C-alpha positions as CSV (number, residue, x, y, z in Angstrom):
1,Q,0.0,0.0,0.0
2,I,1.2,3.5,-0.9
3,K,-0.4,6.6,0.7
4,D,-0.5,10.0,-1.1
5,I,1.6,8.9,-4.0
6,F,0.7,11.9,-6.2
7,S,0.7,15.6,-5.5
8,F,-3.1,15.6,-6.0
9,G,-3.5,12.9,-3.4
10,G,-4.9,9.4,-3.5
11,D,-3.8,6.0,-2.3
12,F,-2.6,2.9,-4.2
13,K,-2.9,-0.7,-3.2
14,F,-1.3,-3.7,-5.2
15,G,-1.9,-7.4,-4.7
16,R,-4.5,-9.7,-3.3
17,D,-7.0,-8.4,-0.8
18,W,-10.6,-8.6,0.1
19,Y,-12.9,-6.5,-2.1
20,Q,-16.5,-5.7,-1.5
21,H,-18.6,-2.9,-2.7
22,G,-22.2,-1.9,-2.0
23,H,-24.3,-4.9,-1.1
24,G,-21.6,-7.2,-2.6
25,F,-23.8,-8.6,-5.4
26,V,-21.0,-8.2,-8.0
27,M,-17.8,-8.0,-6.0
28,H,-17.5,-10.0,-2.7
29,N,-14.2,-11.9,-2.6
30,Y,-10.4,-12.0,-2.4
31,M,-9.1,-10.7,-5.7
32,D,-5.8,-9.8,-7.3
33,A,-6.0,-6.1,-8.2
34,V,-4.5,-2.7,-8.6
35,N,-6.6,-0.3,-6.5
36,Y,-6.6,3.5,-6.5
37,T,-8.9,5.5,-4.2
38,K,-9.4,9.2,-3.7
39,R,-12.0,11.5,-2.1
40,C,-13.4,14.0,-4.7
41,G,-15.5,16.6,-2.8
42,D,-18.2,14.6,-1.0
43,V,-17.7,11.5,-3.1
44,D,-15.3,8.6,-2.4
45,V,-14.0,7.3,-5.8
46,A,-12.2,4.0,-6.4
47,F,-10.6,2.7,-9.6
48,N,-9.7,-1.0,-9.8
49,V,-8.2,-3.4,-12.3
50,F,-9.0,-7.0,-11.2
51,F,-7.2,-10.0,-12.7
52,D,-9.6,-12.9,-13.1
53,R,-9.8,-16.1,-15.1
54,D,-12.6,-18.0,-16.8
55,N,-12.6,-21.8,-16.5
56,S,-15.6,-22.2,-18.8
57,A,-13.5,-22.5,-21.9
58,Y,-14.1,-26.0,-23.3
59,V,-13.2,-28.5,-25.9
60,E,-15.8,-30.7,-27.6
61,R,-14.9,-34.3,-27.8
62,N,-17.2,-36.9,-29.2
63,G,-20.2,-34.6,-28.6
64,N,-19.3,-33.9,-25.0
65,E,-18.0,-30.7,-23.5
66,V,-14.8,-31.1,-21.4
67,A,-12.8,-28.5,-19.6
68,G,-10.2,-26.6,-21.6
69,N,-7.6,-24.1,-20.6
70,S,-8.3,-21.2,-18.3
71,D,-8.7,-17.8,-20.0
72,Y,-7.1,-14.9,-18.0
73,Y,-8.5,-11.4,-18.5
74,N,-8.8,-8.0,-16.8
75,I,-11.9,-6.5,-15.2
76,W,-12.0,-2.7,-15.2
77,N,-14.0,-1.1,-12.4
78,I,-14.9,2.3,-11.0
79,N,-16.9,2.8,-7.8
80,A,-18.5,5.9,-6.3
81,D,-19.9,6.3,-2.8
82,Y,-21.8,9.2,-1.3
83,S,-23.5,9.7,2.1
84,T,-26.1,12.2,3.0
85,K,-28.5,12.6,6.0
86,G,-28.4,9.0,7.1
87,H,-28.4,7.4,3.6
88,D,-25.5,5.7,1.9
89,L,-25.6,5.7,-1.9
90,Y,-23.3,3.8,-4.1
91,L,-22.5,3.0,-7.8
92,G,-20.2,0.4,-9.3
93,I,-19.4,-0.2,-13.0
94,Y,-17.5,-3.3,-14.1
95,F,-16.4,-4.0,-17.7
96,N,-14.3,-6.8,-19.2
97,D,-13.5,-8.0,-22.7
98,K,-12.7,-11.7,-23.1
99,V,-11.4,-13.6,-26.1
100,G,-11.3,-17.4,-26.2
101,G,-11.5,-20.4,-28.4
102,V,-13.9,-23.3,-28.8
103,F,-12.8,-26.4,-30.7
104,S,-14.5,-29.3,-32.4
105,N,-13.4,-32.9,-31.9
106,D,-11.6,-33.0,-35.2
107,G,-9.3,-30.2,-34.1
108,A,-10.9,-27.6,-36.4
109,D,-11.5,-24.2,-34.9
110,W,-15.1,-23.6,-35.7
111,A,-15.9,-20.8,-33.2
112,K,-14.2,-17.9,-31.6
113,E,-15.5,-16.4,-28.4
114,N,-15.4,-12.7,-27.9
115,N,-17.4,-11.5,-24.9
116,Q,-17.8,-7.9,-23.8
117,Q,-19.4,-8.0,-20.3
118,L,-20.8,-5.0,-18.5
119,R,-22.2,-5.0,-14.9
120,V,-23.6,-2.1,-13.1
121,E,-24.6,-2.2,-9.4
122,F,-26.2,0.7,-7.6
123,G,-28.3,1.1,-4.5
124,S,-28.6,2.6,-1.1
125,S,-29.0,1.8,2.6
126,G,-29.9,3.8,5.6
127,K,-32.5,4.5,8.2
128,L,-36.2,4.6,7.4
129,S,-36.9,7.4,9.9
130,N,-34.7,10.1,11.3
131,N,-36.3,9.4,14.7
132,N,-35.5,5.7,14.7
133,E,-31.9,4.5,14.4
134,K,-32.9,0.8,14.8
135,V,-34.9,0.3,11.7
136,K,-33.1,0.5,8.4
137,Y,-33.5,-0.5,4.7
138,D,-31.4,-1.9,1.9
139,L,-32.0,-1.4,-1.8
140,G,-29.9,-2.9,-4.6
141,L,-30.1,-3.4,-8.3
142,V,-27.7,-5.1,-10.7
143,Y,-27.8,-4.8,-14.5
144,S,-25.6,-7.2,-16.5
145,S,-25.1,-7.4,-20.2
146,T,-23.0,-9.8,-22.3
147,E,-22.4,-9.0,-25.9
148,N,-21.2,-12.3,-27.4
149,T,-19.8,-12.2,-30.9
150,T,-19.2,-16.0,-30.9
151,V,-20.5,-17.5,-34.1
152,D,-21.0,-21.3,-33.8
153,R,-21.1,-23.8,-36.7
154,N,-24.8,-22.8,-37.3
155,G,-24.0,-19.1,-37.5
156,N,-25.7,-18.3,-34.1
157,S,-24.5,-15.9,-31.5
158,D,-25.7,-15.4,-27.9
159,D,-26.3,-12.0,-26.2
160,E,-27.6,-11.7,-22.7
161,S,-28.9,-8.9,-20.5
162,G,-30.5,-9.3,-17.2
163,I,-31.6,-7.8,-13.9
164,L,-31.1,-8.7,-10.2
165,G,-33.0,-6.8,-7.6
166,H,-33.0,-6.7,-3.8
167,I,-35.0,-5.0,-1.1
168,A,-34.8,-5.5,2.6
169,V,-36.0,-4.0,5.9
170,K,-33.8,-4.5,9.0
171,Y,-34.0,-4.1,12.7
172,D,-30.9,-3.9,14.9
173,D,-31.0,-2.6,18.5
174,Q,-27.1,-2.8,18.6
175,K,-27.2,-5.0,21.7
176,Q,-29.1,-8.2,21.5
177,L,-31.7,-8.5,18.7
178,K,-31.4,-8.4,14.9
179,A,-34.1,-9.1,12.4
180,K,-34.4,-8.8,8.6
181,L,-37.0,-9.4,5.9
182,A,-35.7,-9.4,2.4
183,Y,-36.9,-10.1,-1.2
184,T,-34.4,-10.8,-4.0
185,W,-35.1,-11.8,-7.6
186,A,-33.2,-12.4,-10.8
187,D,-34.2,-13.2,-14.3
188,D,-32.9,-16.0,-16.4
189,E,-30.1,-14.1,-18.2
190,V,-28.5,-12.2,-15.4
191,R,-24.8,-12.8,-14.7
192,A,-24.1,-10.6,-11.7
193,N,-21.0,-11.8,-10.0
194,I,-17.3,-11.7,-11.0
195,G,-14.6,-14.0,-9.6
196,D,-17.1,-16.5,-8.2
197,S,-17.7,-13.8,-5.6
198,V,-21.4,-13.8,-4.9
199,E,-23.1,-17.1,-5.2
200,N,-20.3,-19.1,-3.6
201,S,-19.8,-19.1,0.2
202,N,-17.5,-16.5,1.7
203,R,-18.7,-17.1,5.3
204,Y,-15.1,-17.7,6.5
205,H,-14.3,-14.0,6.0
206,D,-15.4,-11.2,8.3
207,G,-16.9,-9.2,5.5
208,D,-20.6,-8.8,5.2
209,E,-22.5,-12.0,4.3
210,T,-24.6,-11.8,1.3
211,I,-28.1,-13.2,1.0
212,F,-26.7,-16.1,-1.0
213,E,-24.8,-17.7,1.9
214,D,-27.6,-20.0,3.2
215,I,-28.8,-20.8,-0.3
216,Y,-25.3,-21.8,-1.3
217,L,-25.2,-24.3,1.6
218,A,-28.4,-25.8,0.4
219,G,-26.9,-26.1,-3.0
220,M,-23.9,-27.8,-1.6
221,A,-26.1,-30.3,0.2
222,L,-27.4,-31.2,-3.3
223,G,-23.9,-31.7,-4.5
224,N,-24.0,-28.4,-6.5
225,E,-20.9,-26.4,-5.6
226,N,-21.3,-24.1,-8.6
227,F,-24.6,-22.5,-7.6
228,R,-25.8,-19.5,-9.6
229,F,-28.7,-17.4,-8.7
230,Y,-30.8,-16.8,-11.9
231,N,-34.4,-17.3,-12.8
232,L,-35.2,-17.4,-9.1
233,S,-36.8,-15.3,-6.4
234,D,-36.0,-15.6,-2.7
235,I,-38.0,-14.4,0.3
236,K,-35.7,-14.4,3.4
237,L,-36.6,-14.0,7.1
238,E,-33.7,-13.8,9.5
239,L,-33.5,-13.4,13.3
240,G,-30.3,-13.0,15.4
241,Y,-29.9,-12.9,19.1
242,T,-26.9,-12.3,21.4
243,L,-27.0,-13.1,25.1
244,K,-27.4,-10.1,27.3
245,D,-24.9,-11.0,29.9
246,N,-22.3,-12.7,27.7
247,D,-21.9,-11.4,24.1
248,K,-19.6,-14.3,23.2
249,H,-22.8,-16.4,22.6
250,S,-25.1,-15.6,19.7
251,F,-27.8,-17.4,17.7
252,R,-29.2,-17.0,14.2
253,L,-32.4,-18.5,12.6
254,A,-33.1,-18.0,8.9
255,Y,-35.8,-19.1,6.5
256,D,-35.5,-18.9,2.7
257,H,-38.4,-19.6,0.3
258,I,-37.1,-20.0,-3.3
259,A,-39.2,-20.2,-6.4
260,N,-38.7,-20.4,-10.1
261,D,-39.8,-17.1,-11.8
262,D,-40.3,-18.9,-15.2
263,D,-41.5,-22.5,-15.0
264,Q,-40.1,-23.4,-18.4
265,K,-36.5,-22.4,-17.8
266,G,-34.1,-24.1,-15.5
267,N,-31.6,-22.9,-12.9
268,T,-28.9,-24.6,-10.8
269,F,-31.5,-25.8,-8.2
270,A,-33.9,-27.2,-10.8
271,D,-31.2,-28.8,-12.9
272,K,-29.5,-30.4,-10.0
273,A,-32.8,-31.6,-8.6
274,A,-33.5,-33.2,-12.0
275,R,-30.2,-35.1,-11.9
276,V,-30.7,-36.3,-8.4
277,N,-34.0,-37.9,-9.5
278,A,-32.6,-39.0,-12.9
279,K,-35.3,-37.0,-14.7
280,A,-33.7,-34.7,-17.3
281,N,-37.0,-33.7,-18.8
282,Y,-39.7,-32.3,-16.5
283,T,-41.7,-29.1,-16.0
284,K,-39.2,-26.8,-14.3
285,D,-41.6,-25.6,-11.7
286,L,-39.7,-25.6,-8.4
287,E,-40.0,-24.4,-4.9
288,A,-37.5,-24.8,-2.1
289,N,-37.9,-24.2,1.7
290,I,-34.6,-23.8,3.6
291,I,-34.3,-23.4,7.4
292,T,-30.9,-22.6,8.9
293,F,-30.0,-22.5,12.6
294,E,-26.6,-21.4,13.8
295,Y,-24.8,-21.0,17.1
296,T,-21.7,-18.8,17.2
297,Y,-19.2,-18.7,20.1
298,K,-16.4,-16.1,20.2
299,L,-13.3,-17.9,21.4
300,A,-11.1,-14.9,21.2
301,E,-11.0,-11.4,19.6
302,N,-9.9,-12.9,16.3
303,T,-11.4,-16.4,16.5
304,R,-14.9,-17.8,16.4
305,L,-16.6,-21.2,16.4
306,R,-19.8,-21.7,14.5
307,L,-22.1,-24.7,14.6
308,G,-25.0,-25.0,12.2
309,F,-27.8,-27.2,11.0
310,Q,-29.8,-26.7,7.8
311,N,-33.0,-28.5,6.6
312,S,-34.0,-28.2,3.0
313,K,-37.0,-29.4,1.0
314,I,-37.2,-29.0,-2.7
315,E,-40.4,-29.6,-4.6
316,A,-40.9,-29.8,-8.4
317,K,-43.6,-31.2,-10.6
318,N,-43.2,-34.6,-12.1
319,M,-40.6,-35.8,-9.7
320,P,-40.3,-36.8,-6.0
321,D,-39.5,-34.2,-3.3
322,I,-35.9,-33.9,-2.2
323,K,-35.1,-33.5,1.5
324,T,-31.6,-32.9,2.9
325,N,-30.2,-32.3,6.3
326,L,-26.8,-30.6,6.6
327,Y,-24.7,-30.3,9.7
328,Y,-21.6,-28.1,9.7
329,T,-18.8,-26.7,11.9
330,E,-16.6,-23.7,11.2
331,I,-13.6,-22.5,13.1
332,Y,-12.4,-19.2,11.8
333,S,-9.3,-17.1,12.9
334,R,-7.9,-14.0,11.4
335,F,-4.4,-12.6,12.1
């Protein structure tokens, strides 16, 4: 890290660090980056260049897709944050240009991939009333667009643009009780996250947990470690309680209700549920109910122990229900 490197101010940071902006829907992970930050008037501005890779490049062999080489590329990002009268507003813009290759089983190069991806996240958080510091709100919206100039053997290309939205009301007395009611939705073409940052679990870090954390655990119980939140909506109710006389002990109870927004299009929950039941073709009408209970004990200032239990039930037409129980233990220490 280098402070005040220029005569006009600003700080530089090089290397791998934890990056999170806004509600963390796009960026919420450890990343390799060059970071420059400066306060311009009343606005905090950050410019980032993230170094990421895409493992989705594939080679077609005998009609099957198999993993190919990773494709490294840069993600350019500018963030702006502004606070006024108890409200925090933010804007993040992310852009990358990827070039890769797709090959047929005879070795002929029949398609070239050229993706230009744009993600814009904006939103705000703050108190609902100037007279009540305990009740707050969260608003977030992500727009993602992929312009894909890939032309396959049939002359087709695939462009995507989608929306992810989030709204929540929270209560926090700063002592014992926390509560949250949230609604999050995404259409079937949204690709919000970068660097596997949102829909994978980052619970081991002390950064803010996203609404995807409990859903990701349920996906893991299905054997789906590559969960992606699209064509889904989630209603989340969460309660947290810390003991009055000993704040080392805290409890959390969360309920998620997930549903398909479009019954004719799949998602990672529906697709995995179909494979579990060996039913590749079925009406993709899905509902999932997930209950999560956690107990956290603070072993030291930098160390915590977390014990958890999660019960999930997934229902879809034309196939049996899926029920899973997941028990987990986490010990986390940061130095």
